[in-house]
N, C-alpha and C positions, 0 to 999 in steps of 0.2 A: 504494500500499499504506499502511496506517495507519502513522504515524510518519515518513513520508518526504515531503519537499517543504518549501517555504518557509512559515513561519508556522503550522506544525501542531505539536501536542504530540509530543514525542519519546519520552515515557515510556509506551510501549504494550507490551502483552504479546504473546507469540508467538501466542496465541489471537486477540487483536484483529487482528493483522496478517493472519492466515490468514482470519478472517471478512471482512475488508475485500476480499480477493481473491474470495472466494466470492460476496459481495454484488455486486461488480462484474460477475462472470460471469452470475449469475442475473438481475440487473436488466436486462442487455442481451440476455438469452436466447441467450447464446453456446453453441454446441455444436460438436463435431467439430473441435477445435482442438488445437494443440501448445502445451503450457505449459513454459516454459524457466525454470530456476532457476540462478543463479550464486552461489557462495559460500553465505552463510547462507540465501539464498532457496531452496536445495535443501530445507531443512527445512520451509519454507513450502509449496512445491508438493506435498510428500509428504502433508501434512495436507489440502491443498485436494482432492486426488484421493480421499482417504478420505471426504470429505463429499459430493462430487458426481462420482463416478467415471463415471457415464453421460454426462457432458458432455465429458469430456476424451479425445481420441484417443491422445495419447502424452505422456509426460514426457521432458524432456531435462535432464540434470544437467550443467551446463557448469562444470567445476572447482568442484563444489558439495559441501557437506556431505551425506552420506547416513548417517542415524543408525539404529541398531538400537533396538528397543524398550527404553525405559528410559534411553537415553543422552541427553545434552544437548550442544548445540554447544560449550559451554565446555569440556567434558571432552575435546574433540578438539584444543584449543589447546595449544601448548607450555607448559610450567610457568611460564615467565617472563611469558607473556601472561595466564595464569589469574590470577596475583597482581594484575595491573593491573586486572582486572575484579572483584576482590574475590570470586572464585569460592569457593563453599563447596559440597561435595557434599551432595546431598539424596537422600532415599529415592525410588526410582522411583514414579511415579504411575500409576494405572490409567487407560488412555485412556478418554475419554468417548464 
């Protein structure tokens, strides 16, 4: 996933992380598989299946964030953790 691994840029967006998973799946012509997300990755797999639903058999959310429309992962964190991430509420965006 974009932003993970040694020697790779860490300042990637949620969309870039999602796209890197989509690209991996499409480039390898993967179909009929189970996609598992743990923690923050729950937000990623939710978006992946929106882009390529016909390729994914099932999603598994293993102790993962599951967001409603307009929510962000930071909103789900306790107050003390939001402050450490310099969290600022934003207006909900329209999904693309």
